[in-house]
C-alpha positions in Angstrom: -3.0 -12.2 0.9 -4.6 -15.6 0.8 -6.5 -16.9 -2.2 -8.6 -19.0 0.2 -8.7 -22.7 -0.2 -12.0 -23.0 1.6 -15.5 -22.8 0.1 -16.4 -20.6 3.1 -14.9 -17.3 1.9 -14.8 -15.7 -1.6 -13.7 -12.1 -2.0 -14.7 -10.5 -5.3 -12.5 -7.9 -7.0 -15.4 -6.7 -9.1 -18.2 -4.3 -8.0 -21.1 -3.9 -10.4 -23.6 -1.0 -10.3 -24.3 2.1 -12.3 -23.4 5.4 -10.8 -23.6 9.1 -11.3 -21.7 11.5 -9.0 -23.9 13.9 -7.1 -23.9 15.3 -3.5 -22.7 12.9 -0.8 -25.2 11.7 1.7 -23.2 11.4 4.9 -26.3 10.5 7.1 -27.1 7.5 4.9 -23.4 6.3 5.0 -23.6 6.6 8.8 -26.8 4.6 8.8 -25.2 1.8 6.8 -22.3 1.4 9.3 -24.6 1.8 12.3 -26.7 -1.1 10.9 -23.7 -3.3 10.3 -22.4 -2.6 13.8 -25.7 -2.8 15.8 -26.5 -6.1 14.1 -23.0 -7.6 14.7 -22.4 -8.0 10.9 -18.9 -6.7 10.8 -16.0 -4.9 12.5 -13.6 -2.6 10.6 -12.9 0.9 9.3 -13.6 2.8 6.1 -12.3 5.9 4.5 -13.3 7.9 1.4 -11.1 10.6 0.0 -11.7 13.2 -2.7 -8.7 14.9 -4.4 -6.4 13.5 -1.7 -8.5 14.9 1.2 -10.5 12.8 3.6 -14.2 13.1 3.0 -15.5 10.4 5.3 -14.2 7.9 7.9 -16.0 5.5 10.2 -14.8 2.7 12.5 -17.1 0.0 13.9 -16.6 -2.8 16.3 -13.4 -3.7 18.2 -9.7 -4.0 17.4 -9.1 -6.2 20.5 -11.5 -8.5 22.5 -10.1 -10.0 25.6 -12.9 -11.4 27.6 -15.0 -8.5 28.9 -12.2 -6.0 28.0 -12.8 -4.6 24.5 -11.0 -1.9 22.6 -13.0 0.0 20.1 -11.5 0.4 16.7 -10.7 4.0 15.6 -9.3 6.1 12.8 -5.7 5.0 13.6 -6.4 1.3 14.1 -4.0 -0.7 11.9 -5.2 -3.8 10.0 -3.4 -6.6 8.1 -4.2 -5.7 4.5 -3.2 -9.0 2.9 -2.8 -8.8 -0.9 -3.1 -5.0 -1.1 0.6 -5.4 -0.1 1.1 -6.5 -3.8 0.5 -2.9 -4.9 3.3 -1.6 -2.6 5.6 -4.3 -3.9 4.8 -3.5 -7.5 5.5 0.2 -6.9 8.9 -0.6 -5.6 9.7 -3.0 -8.5 8.7 -0.2 -11.0 10.9 2.3 -9.1 13.8 -0.2 -9.5 13.0 -0.4 -13.2 13.0 3.4 -13.6 16.4 3.4 -11.9 17.7 1.0 -14.5 18.2 -1.9 -12.1 15.7 -4.2 -13.7 13.4 -4.5 -16.7 10.1 -6.2 -17.2 11.9 -8.7 -19.4 14.6 -9.6 -16.9 14.5 -13.4 -16.4 14.4 -14.5 -12.8 17.1 -17.2 -13.1 19.5 -14.5 -12.1 17.9 -14.5 -8.6 16.3 -18.0 -8.3 18.0 -20.4 -10.8 16.3 -23.5 -9.2 12.8 -22.3 -9.8 11.3 -24.4 -12.6 11.3 -22.4 -15.9 13.4 -19.6 -14.3 15.1 -18.7 -17.6 11.7 -18.3 -19.2 9.9 -16.4 -16.4 10.3 -12.6 -16.4 9.7 -9.9 -13.9 6.7 -8.9 -15.9 5.3 -12.5 -15.7 5.6 -12.3 -11.9 3.8 -9.0 -11.8 0.7 -10.0 -13.8 0.5 -13.6 -12.6 1.6 -15.2 -15.9 4.7 -17.1 -14.5 3.0 -20.5 -14.0 4.7 -20.7 -10.6 2.4 -22.8 -8.3 0.6 -20.8 -5.6 1.8 -22.2 -2.3 -1.3 -21.0 -0.4 -3.4 -23.4 -2.4 -1.7 -26.4 -0.9 -3.7 -28.4 1.6 -0.7 -28.4 4.0 -0.4 -24.6 4.0 -2.6 -24.2 7.1 -0.4 -26.6 9.0 2.7 -24.3 8.8 1.6 -20.8 7.9 1.8 -19.6 11.6 5.5 -20.5 12.0 8.4 -18.2 11.1 10.2 -19.1 7.8 13.5 -17.9 6.4 13.8 -16.7 2.8 15.6 -19.9 1.9 12.8 -22.0 3.4 10.1 -20.1 1.5 12.0 -20.2 -1.8 12.4 -24.0 -1.3 8.6 -24.4 -0.7 8.0 -22.4 -4.0 10.6 -24.5 -5.9 9.0 -27.8 -4.7 5.6 -26.4 -5.8 6.8 -26.5 -9.4 4.9 -25.0 -12.4 1.2 -25.1 -13.3 1.5 -23.9 -16.9 4.0 -22.6 -19.4 5.2 -19.1 -18.6 3.2 -16.4 -20.5 0.6 -18.8 -21.8 -2.1 -17.7 -19.5 -2.7 -16.0 -16.1 -3.5 -17.6 -12.8 -3.2 -15.8 -9.4 -0.2 -16.9 -7.3 1.0 -15.4 -4.1 4.4 -17.1 -4.9 5.0 -14.5 -7.6 5.0 -11.6 -5.1 6.9 -13.4 -2.3 9.7 -13.8 -4.9 9.3 -10.1 -6.0 9.7 -9.0 -2.4 13.0 -11.0 -2.2 14.2 -9.5 -5.5 13.8 -6.1 -4.0 16.0 -7.2 -1.1 18.6 -8.8 -3.4 18.9 -5.7 -5.6 19.0 -3.1 -2.9 20.9 -5.0 -0.2 18.3 -3.9 2.3 15.2 -5.6 3.9 11.8 -5.2 2.4 10.8 -3.3 5.5 13.6 -0.8 5.1 12.9 -0.3 1.4 9.1 0.1 2.0 9.9 2.9 4.5 12.5 4.6 2.2 10.6 4.4 -1.1 7.0 4.8 -0.1 5.9 5.5 3.5 8.4 8.2 4.5 8.2 9.7 1.0 4.5 10.4 1.2 4.1 10.7 5.0 2.5 7.3 6.0 3.0 6.9 9.8 0.8 3.9 10.3 1.8 1.7 7.3 4.6 -0.8 7.7 5.7 -4.4 7.4 4.0 -6.3 10.2 5.0 -8.8 12.9 3.1 -10.5 15.7 0.0 -8.4 16.4 0.6 -5.8 19.2 -2.6 -4.3 20.6 -0.5 -1.7 22.4 0.3 -0.2 19.0 -3.4 -0.1 18.1 -3.0 -3.2 15.8 -6.1 -5.1 15.3 -6.6 -8.9 15.8 -9.0 -10.6 13.5 -12.2 -12.5 14.5 -14.9 -14.8 13.3 -18.4 -14.7 14.6 -19.6 -18.0 16.1 -21.8 -17.7 19.3 -19.4 -14.8 20.1 -16.5 -13.1 18.3 -13.6 -15.7 18.4 -10.0 -14.6 17.6 -8.5 -16.1 14.5 -5.0 -17.7 14.4 -2.2 -15.5 12.9 -0.1 -16.1 9.9 3.6 -15.4 10.6 4.5 -12.4 8.4 7.7 -14.0 7.3 5.5 -16.2 5.1 3.5 -13.7 2.9 6.3 -11.2 2.7 5.9 -9.0 -0.4 2.6 -10.7 -1.2 0.8 -9.8 2.0 2.8 -8.7 5.1 1.8 -5.0 5.4 -0.4 -3.3 8.0 -2.1 0.0 7.3 -5.2 2.1 7.9 -7.9 2.9 5.3 -7.0 6.6 5.5 -3.4 5.8 4.7 -4.3 3.3 2.0 -6.2 6.2 0.3 -3.1 8.4 0.7 -1.0 5.7 -1.0 -3.2 5.1 -3.9 -3.8 8.8 -4.4 0.0 9.4 -4.5 0.3 6.5 -7.0 -2.2 8.0 -9.4 -0.9 11.6 -9.1 2.7 10.8 -10.0 4.3 10.9 -6.6 5.6 7.3 -6.6 6.2 6.2 -10.2 6.2 7.7 -13.6 3.0 8.0 -15.7 4.3 5.3 -18.1 4.9 2.9 -15.2 1.4 3.5 -13.8 -0.1 2.8 -17.3 1.7 -0.6 -17.3 0.3 -1.4 -13.9 -3.2 -0.6 -15.0 -3.0 -2.6 -18.3 -5.2 -5.7 -17.9 -4.2 -9.0 -19.5 -6.5 -12.0 -18.8 -8.1 -9.9 -16.0 -4.8 -9.0 -14.3 -2.8 -5.9 -14.4 0.6 -5.6 -12.8 -0.1 -5.6 -9.1 -3.5 -4.1 -9.8 -7.0 -5.1 -10.7 -9.7 -3.2 -12.6 -12.6 -2.5 -10.2 -15.7 -1.3 -12.2 -18.7 0.3 -10.6 -21.2 0.4 -13.4 -19.8 2.8 -16.1 -17.1 4.0 -13.8 -13.7 2.4 -14.0 -11.6 2.0 -10.8 -8.3 0.4 -10.1 -6.9 -1.2 -7.0 -6.7 -4.5 -5.1 -8.4 -6.7 -2.5 -6.8 -8.5 0.3 -7.6 -11.4 2.7 -5.4 -12.9 5.4 -6.5 -14.9 8.4 -9.8 -13.3 9.4 -9.0 -9.9 7.8 -10.4 -8.7 4.5 -9.8 -5.4 2.8 -10.4 -3.5 -0.4 -8.8 -0.4 -2.0 -9.9 1.4 -5.1 -9.2 4.6 -7.0 -11.6 6.1 -9.5 -9.5 8.5 -11.7 -12.4 10.3 -13.3 -13.7 11.3 -9.9 -10.4 11.6 -8.0 -12.0 9.3 -5.5 -10.2 6.9 -3.2 -12.0 4.3 -1.1 -10.6 1.8 1.4 -12.3 -0.6 3.8 -10.4 -2.9 6.2 -12.4 -5.6 8.0 -11.2 -7.6 11.0 -14.5 -9.3 11.6 -16.5 -10.1 8.5 -20.1 -11.3 8.3 -21.4 -9.0 5.6 -18.8 -9.3 2.9 -16.3 -6.6 2.2 -17.5 -6.5 -1.4 -21.1 -5.9 -0.3 -19.9 -3.1 2.0 -18.0 -1.5 -0.8 -21.0 -1.7 -3.1 -23.1 -0.1 -0.4 -20.6 2.7 0.3 -20.1 3.5 -3.4 -23.8 3.4 -4.1 -24.4 5.9 -1.3 -21.5 8.1 -2.4 -22.7 8.2 -6.0 -26.4 8.6 -4.8 -27.6 5.5 -6.5 -30.6 3.6 -5.3 -29.6 1.6 -2.2 -31.5 0.2 0.7 -29.8 -0.2 4.0 -29.8 -3.9 4.9 -32.3 -4.8 7.6 -30.5 -8.0 8.7 -33.8 -9.6 9.7 -33.5 -13.3 10.7 -36.0 -16.0 11.4 -36.1 -18.1 14.5 -36.3 -21.8 13.7 -37.4 -24.4 16.2 -34.7 -26.5 17.8 -36.3 -29.8 16.7 -36.3 -28.5 13.1 -32.6 -27.4 13.3 -31.6 -30.8 14.8 -33.3 -32.5 11.8 -30.8 -30.9 9.5 -27.7 -31.9 11.6 -25.4 -34.5 10.1 -22.7 -35.2 7.6 -23.4 -34.4 3.9 -21.5 -35.6 0.8 -21.8 -34.8 -2.9 -20.6 -36.4 -6.1 -19.9 -32.8 -7.3 -17.1 -32.0 -4.9 -14.7 -34.0 -2.7 -15.5 -32.1 0.5 -17.9 -33.4 3.1 -19.9 -30.8 5.0 -20.8 -31.4 8.7 -23.8 -29.5 9.9 -24.2 -29.0 13.7 -26.5 -27.1 16.1 -25.2 -24.9 18.8 -27.9 -23.2 20.9 -30.3 -21.7 18.4 -27.8 -21.5 15.5 -26.9 -23.9 12.7 -23.2 -24.3 11.8 -21.6 -25.8 8.8 -18.0 -27.0 8.4 -16.3 -28.4 5.3 -13.6 -31.1 5.5 -10.4 -29.5 6.9 -11.9 -26.0 7.2 -13.3 -23.8 9.9 -17.0 -23.8 10.8 -19.2 -20.9 9.9 -22.7 -19.9 11.3 -25.8 -20.0 9.1 -28.6 -17.5 9.3 -32.1 -18.6 8.8 -33.9 -17.0 5.9 -36.9 -19.2 6.6 -37.4 -22.7 8.1 -35.5 -24.5 5.4 -33.2 -21.9 3.8 -30.0 -20.6 5.4 -27.2 -18.4 4.4 -23.6 -17.3 5.2 -23.6 -13.8 3.9 -19.8 -13.3 4.1 -19.1 -15.9 1.5 -22.4 -15.7 -0.5 -23.3 -19.2 0.6 -26.9 -20.4 0.5 -28.0 -23.7 1.9 -31.4 -25.3 1.6 -32.4 -28.4 3.6 -35.0 -31.2 3.0 -35.1 -33.2 6.2 -37.6 -35.7 4.8 -35.3 -36.6 1.9 -32.0 -36.2 3.9 -30.8 -33.7 1.3 -29.1 -30.4 1.2 -28.5 -28.0 -1.7 -25.6 -25.5 -1.5 -25.3 -22.5 -3.8 -22.3 -20.2 -4.2 -20.8 -18.1 -6.9 -23.6 -19.1 -9.4 -23.0 -22.8 -8.9 -25.4 -25.4 -7.3 -24.2 -28.5 -5.4 -26.5 -31.3 -4.3 -25.7 -33.1 -1.1 -27.1 -36.2 0.6 -26.9 -36.9 4.3 -24.6 -39.9 5.0 -25.2 -40.0 8.8 
C-alpha cells in the first residue's frame, strides 16, 4: 500500500524485456528460487497460472520466525498484499456503477463535503489518481501513528487536513488517500463494511478462501509476518489495517491473486466495458490498474508494499497468463524476481544470480563509517559497521545492510542502491533510479 517515503525501497511497476512464449522450463524456475532461498535473498511465494489453472507454485523462507522456532511458508501462507488491494476496491466500485448506484462523474462532495475541492473531484478522479488529494502516507509523521487503530472519521480528518496538491483532473499523482475514500464510499452506499462487501462481491463469488480484509497478524491462521535482513531476519512493525483500508488492507496468496485477476479478465466480476475503463492509461495510471510491459508483451496489474511486505500481480491477456509474487522478506527486489520468473517462463536468455559477495577487511569497513551529508538532498546518511557488514541509515528511516561488490563499492539490491566510498577524501557517492548523489563525511 505504501508509496514509501524512504530512499531505501523503490518498487517498480514496469518490467522490461523481450519475450516469446515457448515451453516452460520448470527446472530453471526451481533453480532461481533455490538460489534466492539458499543465499538468504528473500522469503515469499510465487504462482503462475495459464488459462486459469495453476502451472507453477513455490514458497521459500519462513512465514514466522520466533527465535529458533521457524514456520516454513507454503502454498496457503497468506501475505499482506498492500496496494494490490486497490484492484479489489476498483472492481467493487465498478460493480456499484453497473448497478446504477454511482457514475465515474459522481462528485465526492455527496460523501465527503469537507474534502478540499470535493465538488470538483469525481469517482473517476479517485480511481486514476487525478484528484489532487494529498497522499497521507507521504507525510513525515505517518510512521509515528500508522500502527495505531483509527476510525473512519479520524482517517477522513487526516485526509482533509492534508489538503490538495493540484487542481483535480489537471494531472496524475499516486495517492493512497484516494482509495481509502473509495473504500468508505463502498460502505456508505451499501450500508455494509468493506470486509462484508469484499466477501459478497468477490471472494465468495469466485471461491477465494484465503483472501480477506486483514487484522493483527495471526500465525495460527498461516498469516505471515514481514522481516528485514540485518545480521538475522528481524520482524517489521505492523501497520494497523484500519489505516490503509480500501488502499491496502487485504491478505491473500499468490494462487488466489491469480484466480482473482483471471476472473477479472474473463468477465466473472465486471463487464467488458468496465474492464476496458480500468485498463485505459492516462498519465501512466489506469483505474486501479497499471500497465506492466514485458518487452513486446502487454500485461496489466498492480504492485504493493506495506511494512516489510512487497507484492506484484500481472495478467498478460495474449497469453492468458497470470503471475503473482508475495514477498515477506525482500533482499532481491520483487521486480527483479518477476523479471527472472517471466524470463524463464518465456524462455528468454536469463542467468540465475550467483549472489557472490566480497569480504572486506574490518579496518577498511571502519574507514567508511560516519555521517554523510549532501547538498543534493536534505537527508543525512549514517554508515556503521556491525560485525563484517556495512549498514546505512538515512535520517528518520530504518537501516539497511550493504553488500560488498569490491573493496570500495557496495549495494542494497532490494532498492537498487549503489554506494561507492573514497575514505581518503571522506566522500561517498550514492546511485539509485538513474540519479547520482555526492556526499561528504561530516564526522
